[in-house]
N, C-alpha and C positions, 0 to 999 in steps of 0.2 A: 663218799667223803674223800677229799683229796688231802694227802699228807705230804707236807713239804719239809725237807730237812734243812738244818742250818747250813750245811754245805751247799745245798741248792740255792739258798738265798744269797750266800756269799758269791757263788758263781754268777748269779744273775746281776749282782751289784758290779762285779768286775766286768761283765759283758757290757753293761750300761756305760760304765766309765770308758771302756774301749770305744764304744760307739760314739761317745761324745768327743773323742779325740779326732781332729781332722786338720788338714793343712790350712784351712781357712781361719782357724783359731789363732790367736796370739800364741807365740811359743810358750809363754809363761803359763797359759791356761792348760795346754797339753801337758806341760811339765807337772802341773798340779794334779791332773788326772793320773799321770803315771806314778807320782809319789803316793797317791791314795791307793792305787792298785797294789803297789809294792808293800805298803804298810798293812793292808788287809791280808794279802797272801802270807806275809811273814808272821803276823799275829795269829792267823787261823791255824797255824801248825801247832800252837800251844795256847789254847783258849784261856787257861788259868793265868797266863802271863799278861793278858790284856790290861787288866786294872793296874798292876804295878807299872806297866809300860806307859800308860796314860799319865800316871803320877810323875814318872821320870821325864816325859816330854813336857809336862807343864812346868816342872822345875827348870828344865833347860830353857824353856820359853821365857821364864822370869829373868834369866841371866843373859839372854841373847841381846847382842848389840848390833848384829848384822841383819840387814833387811832380808837378804836371800835366805839366811838361816831361819829367821822368824817366819817367813812365808812357808818354808819347808816344814817347820814344826807345826804351824797352823794346819797345813794340809794333812799331815800325819795324824794330828789330834782329831780332826774332823772325821777321818776314816776310822780311827780307832774307837772314837765315841759312838759312831754308827754301829760298829761291830759289837761293842759292849751292849748297846741297846737291843740288838738282835739276840744276843746271848740271854739277856734278861727275859725277853719275850718268849724264847723257846724254853727257858727254864721254868717260867710260870706256866706255860702251856703243858709241859710235861708233868708238873705237880698237879695241875687241875685234872689231867687225864688219869693220873695215878689214884687220885682221891675219888674219882667217879665210880 
């Protein structure tokens, strides 16, 4: 049985995003990948803060009138929502394992 930790999954996601970055991409695409990497790294330091951070970013998105700011917030939200989904999966897996 292979056991994978949340930190390993986060590391794999960051590695994938880094691999997707290349000089042949549009600069905006590479910037999006970097924003997602930064958002995941930052939020991974305090996993309990992910949900409130998502709510905060959504509120900022509602009030955003700048295209670049909107793009940045959408990239951050995408990464944070991915991280939140991973947290849920690992939490459920741990509960299932504890009850077995």
